[in-house]
N, C-alpha and C positions, 0 to 999 in steps of 0.2 A: 359920118358916112364912109370916108375912105378907110377908117379902121375896120368897119364891118365888112367892107368889100375885101380887104386883105385877109381877114379871118376866114371868110367864106372861100376865098381862093386857096388858102392853106388846107382847109378841110377837103376841098375838091381834089387837090393834088394828093393828099394822103389817102383819100378814098380810092382814087384810081390806081395809085401805086400799089396799095395792098391788094386791090382787085387783080392786078396783073401778076403780082408775086404769088398769091394763093392760087390763081388760075394756072400759073406755070407749075406749081407743085402738084397740081392734079394730073398733070401729064399732057402731052400733045393732044389737041382737039377737044379736051374737056375743060370747059370754062364754067365759071361760077354762075349758077342759076339765080341766085338771089344775093342782095347786098345787106343782109341783116341776120340776126341770130334767130330767125324763125320762131317767134313766140317765146323766146327766152326772156325771163324777167329782167335780166341785165342787158337787154338789147342795146347795141350801139349801131346806129343806122349805116355807118360807112365801113363796117368790117364785113368782108365776105366770109360766111361761115358754113354755107351749105355743102361745100366740097369736102369729101371725107378726109383726104390727106391734109388739106389746108387746115381744117378744124382741129385735127389731131396734133399737127405741128404746133399750132397756137396753144392748145391745151397742154402739150408737153413743156413749152416754154413757160407758161403760167405756173405750172407745178414746180418748175425749177426755181422760180422766183419765190413763190409761197406754196409749199407742198399742200396739195388739196384743192387749190384754186382751179387747176385744170379739170379736176373731177367735177367741180361745181359747174363749169362750162358745159361739160358733157352730161350733166344732170345725174351723175353717179353720187348721190348725196351720202350714202353710207360710207363709201370709200373716202369722200371728202372729209367727213366728220372724223374718220379714223386717222387720216394723215394730219389733220389740224390738231387732233388730240395729242398725237406723238410729238408734233412741233411744240405745242404748249408744254408738254412734259419736259422736253429738252431744254426749253427756255427756263422753266422752273428749277430744274436740277442745276443748270449752269448758275442761275442767280443765287440759289440757296446754298449750294455746295462749293461755289467758287472753283469750278473745274479748271479754269484758266490759271490757277495759282501754282500749278506744277506742270512739268513737261508732259507727264503721263496724262494728266487731266486735259491739257491743251490738245493732245493727240486724240483723246476720246471725243472732245468737243468737235474738232474738225472732221474726224471720221464720221461721227454721228450726223453732223449737218450735211456733209457731202453725200453720205449714204442715203439719208432721208430724201434729199432733193433728187438724187439719181433714181431711186426706186419709184417715187411719186411721178417723176417726169416720164420715165419709160412706161409706167403703167398707164398714164394718161395718153401717151402716144400710141401704144400697141393694142390696148384693149379695144375690141370691136373692129379691128382692121381686117378687111378681106384679104389684103396682101400686105406684106411688111417690106417695103423697099429698104434694102440694106444701107444705102447711102444716106437716106433721111433719118435713120436711127441715130446717126452721129449728131444730129441737131440737138435733141434733148439730152444726149449724153454729155456733149461739150458744155451745153448751157448749165446742166446740173453740176458738173465739176467746177465751173467758174463761179456760178451763183451760190452753190453750197459753201464754197470757201469764203465768198463774200458774206454769206449769212453768219458764219462763225466769226469772221472779222467784225461784223456789225455788232454781234453780241458782246465781243470783247471791248469794243469802243463804248458800248452802252454801259458796261461795267467799269469804265474808266481805265482800261488797260492801254498803255501807250508804249511805243517802241523808241528806244534812244540808242545812239552810238556814243561810246565813251571817247572823248577827244584827247585825254592826257594820261600820263603815267602816275598821277598823284595817288591813286587808290591801289596800286600794286602792293602785294601780290593778290589781294582779294578780287580786284577787277583790273584787267589788263587794258592797255591802250588799244582801241579798235574793237573791243568787245561790244556786241549788240545785246541789249537787255530789254526785257519787258518790265514796265513800271506800273504799279497799281496806284492810280491817282484817285480811286473812288473813296478811299478812307483817308484822304489827305487832311481832313478836318480833325482827325485824331492826333493829338499832340505827339510829336516824335519824342522818343525816350533816349536817354544817354546810351550810346552804343549803336543806335539805329543808323543804317545807311540810307541817305535820302538823295533824291534828285531835286534840284532847285534851279530857279532862275537867278543868275548872277546879279547881285546888287550893284556890281561895278560895271559889267558889260551888258548892255541891253540885248535881249533875245538870245543870250548864251545860256545853255543848260549845262549844269555841272553836277558832279556827284561827290559827296563827302560823307564822313562819319560824324554823327553828332557827339560832341565831347561834353558840351555844357548846355543845360536848359535854363530857362529864366530863373534867376536868383543864385545860380551856381557861381562859385568862386574858383577861377582857373589860374594855374601858373605851371611853368615847366622849370625843371632843374636838371641840367645836363641831358636834355632831351627827353626826360621822363615827365609824364603828365600827372599833375596833382589836382584833384577835384575836391573842393571843400576840405582841404587838408589831408586827404587820403590819396596815396599813390595808386593809380589805376593799373590793373592787370590787363595788359594789351598784347596778347599773343599774335595778333594780326599786324602790329606795327613793325616796320623795318627801318633801319638806318644804314643805307648802303654806301653813302659817300664817304663816311668816316672822317669828314672834316669838322671844323668847329666854327659856328656862327653864333656869337654871343646873344644876338637878338632872337634868332630862331630857336636856340637850344635853352635859353634862360628867360623866355618870355614870361612876364612883361618887365623884367628887371632892367632891361636896356631900352631907352626911348627909341621909337621908330624913326628911321631916316633912310634916305635913298642909298646910303652907304651899305645898308644891310638888306637892300632889295625892296624897301617899302616905298612904292611910287604913288600910292593913293594919298593925296593931300587931305582929303576929308578925314581919313582914318588917323592921319598924323595929328589932326586937331581934336578929334573926338576921343582919342585914346586916353587922354588925361581925365576926362569926365567919368570914365568907367574904372579907373584905377583906385583900389582901396587896399591898403595894407599889404602891398606886394602881390595882389591878385587882380585879375580882370573879372569884374562882376557882370554877368550876363543880364541885360535889361529885359523887361517884360516883352512878350511876343517876339522874342528873338532867340537865336541859337548860335552856339560857337561850334563851328565845324572844322575838322582837320582831315587831311588825307592820310591813309595808312603808310604811304611812302614818305615818311616825315621829312627827309632831307631835301626833297624836291617839290613837295606839295605847296602850291600857292593857295593858301587857305585863310581862315579868319585871323590869323596872326598878321596878315599883310593888308587886309582890306576891311576887317570888321566882322559884324554879325550878319547872320542870315535871317531876314525878316520872315515871320511865320507865313505871311501871304505869298512869299516867294517859293515855298515848298510845293513841289509838284506831286511827289509821291514816293513810295517805297519800292526799290528794285525787287523783283521776284526771282528771276533766274536769267541765265545767259542763253540766248538762242543761236548765237554765232560768235566765233567759228565753231565748226563741227567738233573739234577736239574738246571744247568746253561746253558742248551742248547740254543743257539741263542743269548746269551747276547753279545751285541755289545760293542766294545772297541774303542769308539771314543776318540780322543785326548782331 
């Protein structure tokens, strides 16, 4: 019983609050004549809808959230079907053509979503108005700008697009420290290939996301000689790799010929123990469902040489492009 009383009190409060707000929107001296959607099939008994301006404001807000829903409220069904069809088309094109995969596509997606929400919202608010109070026009405009952007963001989230900030210099010059990138996690179940750049959860530090280039996939045999990477006996052509320090670290540059130890920067005790079980004939053999990753900035990269392999389940996704800073806006991050 107390729960029911609290629920009824909340409904009473919401009813009277909306009554006062929408009555105020109608102008001084004009109060709401009824507290329901007057024979509307989606009637909600505690919403005041008879007032012209109040109803149009609510319709504008609804169309800013879902283009066409405000037209349904006003019983303009042909317009509602048109806006909903355009929304469905935008969703389909985004899903099928992966608009978010490039900067141009992302701009098209955001402009399309915001524009659709803005047009539908203004149409729902202004159509049928005897007068058009200029200050109230800002309500659907601001709502459409905010909610349209939220709609495009929601579409990106539904497609598995995530934003990340790069915390280190290990992937320079491909990705700089502080770069903000969009990552496609929707196809993370597609096995990464050698040369792909991936974002992953660190197997060493919980909740830390990092980015590296895949050097070895399951079954590959990896070793380095004088800083050069050999995969299955073949020297890799790596134009993206750089060696800026110019010093010599026998463990780092001739991995895995030298055993791991703290003297060479290997602090991970688990890797110091597991290292030997993956060593075969001078190579490290990548185990099943795992990857060997390295940073492009080889002399400073803290990577698989120091802590082991990246489990497949830790892979978050593939970076698509940089969205900040502005000087690198749109820079694609192909593998």
